[in-house]
Structures are given as structure tokens and as C-alpha cells.
C-alpha positions in Angstrom: -21.6 -82.4 -66.7 -19.1 -84.4 -68.4 -19.0 -88.3 -68.5 -16.0 -88.5 -66.1 -17.3 -85.7 -64.0 -20.3 -87.7 -63.6 -18.5 -91.1 -62.6 -16.4 -89.2 -60.3 -19.8 -87.3 -58.3 -21.6 -90.7 -59.0 -19.0 -92.0 -57.3 -18.7 -89.7 -53.6 -22.5 -89.1 -53.6 -22.9 -93.2 -53.1 -20.5 -93.0 -49.9 -22.5 -89.8 -49.0 -25.6 -91.3 -49.3 -24.3 -94.3 -47.1 -22.9 -92.6 -44.3 -25.1 -89.5 -44.3 -28.7 -89.7 -43.5 -29.9 -86.3 -44.0 -28.2 -86.5 -47.3 -29.9 -89.5 -48.3 -33.0 -87.5 -47.4 -32.1 -85.0 -49.8 -31.4 -87.2 -52.5 -34.4 -89.6 -52.1 -36.6 -86.3 -52.1 -34.7 -84.7 -55.1 -35.4 -88.1 -56.8 -39.3 -87.8 -56.3 -41.0 -84.8 -57.9 -44.5 -85.5 -56.8 -42.6 -85.8 -53.3 -40.9 -82.7 -54.0 -43.5 -80.6 -54.9 -45.8 -81.9 -51.5 -43.2 -81.0 -48.9 -42.6 -77.7 -50.4 -44.0 -74.8 -48.9 -47.1 -73.2 -50.5 -46.7 -69.5 -52.2 -48.5 -67.3 -51.2 -51.8 -66.4 -53.0 -51.1 -63.5 -55.8 -54.0 -61.5 -54.8 -52.9 -60.7 -51.5 -50.6 -57.7 -51.1 -48.5 -56.9 -48.0 -50.3 -54.6 -45.3 -49.4 -51.5 -45.6 -48.4 -49.8 -42.5 -50.7 -46.7 -41.1 -49.2 -43.5 -42.3 -47.8 -41.3 -40.0 -49.9 -38.6 -38.7 -49.2 -34.9 -39.8 -47.3 -32.9 -37.0 -49.4 -29.9 -36.4 -48.5 -27.2 -37.1 -47.0 -24.6 -34.7 -48.6 -21.2 -33.6 -46.9 -18.4 -35.3 -46.3 -16.0 -32.6 -47.9 -12.9 -31.8 -46.6 -9.6 -33.3 -44.6 -7.5 -31.0 -46.5 -3.7 -30.6 -44.2 -0.8 -32.3 -41.9 1.1 -30.0 -41.4 -1.8 -27.3 -38.0 -2.9 -27.1 -37.6 -6.8 -28.5 -35.2 -8.1 -25.5 -36.0 -8.4 -21.8 -34.5 -6.2 -19.7 -33.8 -7.2 -16.0 -35.6 -5.8 -13.1 -32.9 -3.4 -12.2 -33.3 -1.5 -15.6 -37.0 -1.5 -14.8 -36.3 0.0 -11.6 -33.7 2.6 -13.2 -36.0 3.9 -15.6 -39.3 3.8 -13.0 -36.7 6.3 -10.4 -35.9 8.2 -13.7 -39.9 8.5 -14.5 -40.3 9.5 -11.0 -38.0 12.3 -11.4 -39.4 13.4 -14.6 -43.0 13.6 -13.5 -41.8 15.9 -9.8 -38.8 17.4 -11.3 -39.1 17.6 -15.2 -35.3 16.2 -14.9 -35.5 14.9 -18.9 -37.0 18.1 -20.0 -34.3 20.2 -18.0 -31.2 18.3 -19.2 -32.4 17.5 -22.7 -32.7 21.1 -23.4 -30.0 23.0 -25.0 -29.4 26.1 -22.3 -26.4 27.8 -24.3 -28.8 30.3 -25.3 -30.4 30.8 -21.6 -28.7 33.1 -19.4 -27.7 32.2 -15.9 -31.1 33.6 -14.2 -33.0 31.7 -16.6 -31.1 28.5 -15.9 -30.4 29.2 -12.1 -34.3 29.8 -11.7 -35.3 26.1 -14.0 -32.6 24.2 -12.1 -34.5 25.6 -8.6 -37.5 24.1 -9.8 -35.7 20.7 -11.0 -33.9 20.4 -7.7 -37.2 20.8 -5.7 -38.9 18.6 -7.5 -36.5 15.7 -7.8 -35.5 15.9 -4.2 -39.0 15.7 -3.1 -38.8 12.2 -5.1 -36.0 11.2 -3.5 -37.0 11.8 -0.5 -40.7 9.8 -0.7 -38.9 6.8 -2.3 -35.4 6.0 -1.0 -33.3 6.4 2.0 -29.8 7.7 1.2 -27.1 8.5 4.1 -23.3 9.5 3.5 -20.8 7.1 3.5 -18.1 9.0 5.7 -19.7 10.8 8.8 -16.9 13.3 9.2 -17.4 16.9 7.7 -15.9 17.5 4.0 -12.3 19.2 4.4 -11.7 17.2 7.7 -8.6 14.7 8.2 -9.7 10.8 7.8 -7.6 7.5 8.3 -8.4 5.1 5.9 -7.8 1.7 7.3 -6.6 -1.8 5.4 -9.4 -3.9 4.2 -11.5 -0.9 3.0 -13.9 -1.5 0.4 -12.9 0.4 -3.0 -16.6 0.9 -3.9 -17.1 2.8 -1.3 -13.8 4.6 -1.0 -12.1 6.3 -3.8 -8.2 7.3 -3.2 -6.9 10.3 -5.2 -3.9 12.1 -5.1 -0.7 10.8 -4.5 -1.7 7.5 -3.9 1.4 5.2 -2.7 2.8 2.8 -0.1 0.0 0.5 2.1 -3.0 1.1 4.1 -3.9 2.8 6.5 -3.9 5.9 4.4 -4.4 9.3 6.0 -6.0 12.4 4.0 -8.7 14.9 3.3 -12.2 13.9 3.0 -13.2 15.8 -0.1 -16.5 14.0 -0.6 -18.8 12.1 1.7 -20.1 9.6 -0.3 -23.3 8.0 -1.0 -25.2 5.2 0.2 -28.6 3.9 -0.7 -30.3 1.7 2.2 -33.2 1.2 0.6 -35.2 1.7 -2.3 -39.6 1.5 -2.6 -40.7 2.2 -6.0 -44.7 2.4 -6.6 -46.0 -1.5 -8.0 -46.2 -1.2 -11.9 -50.1 -1.4 -12.6 -51.3 -3.6 -15.4 -49.3 -3.7 -18.6 -47.3 -0.1 -18.7 -44.1 0.2 -20.5 -41.6 1.4 -18.2 -39.5 2.8 -20.9 -42.1 5.8 -21.4 -40.7 7.9 -19.1 -43.5 10.6 -19.8 -46.1 10.6 -22.2 -46.9 12.6 -24.7 -49.8 15.1 -24.2 -51.8 16.5 -27.2 -54.5 19.1 -25.9 -58.0 19.5 -27.9 
């Protein structure tokens, strides 16, 4: 510092020491090196290192998913799909319906097709009567004149032909329709795959 700066600094410090007790104490401590060393905080020993935090435990590896058996669908099917497949399996077991539908009958004559259809009809009817209750939607005979009142259920009655205006409608009953009132299927045993409608047969 220059001489003039020191004069100004000494003059200002004089009044601060005179009127500011805290500043005077700091000046006194600074002017006495031994006292400054006594009041200085002790430095931590060089050998003491800061404690390191405990390492976080490594996350446990997630178990690998089990491989799915080949041939089975990956997505879970709703119960209604399993019920439909189970009913189709019953038709196959009792009436060979899937065999009949998958067979190319173009090369067969009418007599052969009629004989096969009779067997399929008998077996599928047996399976249907054993596991389902079916009733007609309309009680009238087919060909009878009927009236369809307003507020009818479109899922139960289908209007065909020249449909104009508003209900009530009058027309001829061409098909009585069918309604399932109950369906009782056998309970699955174990982990049977409902997608297998009929197992392959190997004769030894």
C-alpha cells in the first residue's frame, strides 16, 4: 500500500477501533501472532481420512422367465374363447365335425357326402343336446305371419326385405332363430391345452 493509503487506512481504523468493540477485538488478535495461533481451530490430523459410506448392496438378479412350451399360444385367451374351443372339441369327438369341414368333398358324389353328413349330424346333435339348452327365439312356425312391435331387440330379430317406416312391422317368419339358455361344459383336468381340438393318433 502507498504511504497516503496507509495514512487514510490508519485514520479510519482509529475511529472504528474507538467506536466498534468487535472490530477492536479483531485488530488486537491480528496484532498478536501468538494469540491468533491459540484461537485458531486445530487442523484435523493428516492420517485421519474421511469415512467412506458403506457400498450399496448390489441388486439381486431377476429370475429368468421360464421358456414357454412350443406350439402353445403366447397370449392368454379369455374364458369365452376356451369355452368355444371346448365345444368345438366336443363336436369333433362326437361327430368328427372338424374332419368333415376340413375335408375337400369336391371329388365325392352326393351319396358319399350324404352318408358322411348323417354321421356328423348324429354325433354333433348328441354333443349339443348333452351340454347345451337351445330354444327358438320366436315360437311361431316358419312361414307364419308375425308382427314385430316397437322396442324389439335387433340382436334377436333381423328384419329383411323392404324395411321402411317405423314399428310395428308385419311380415313372414322365415327363420325362428335360436337362443342358448344354458351351456355346461366339462371341467378341464390338469393343464390341458384347449387349443388342441383332437390329439394326433399314432398306431404302434
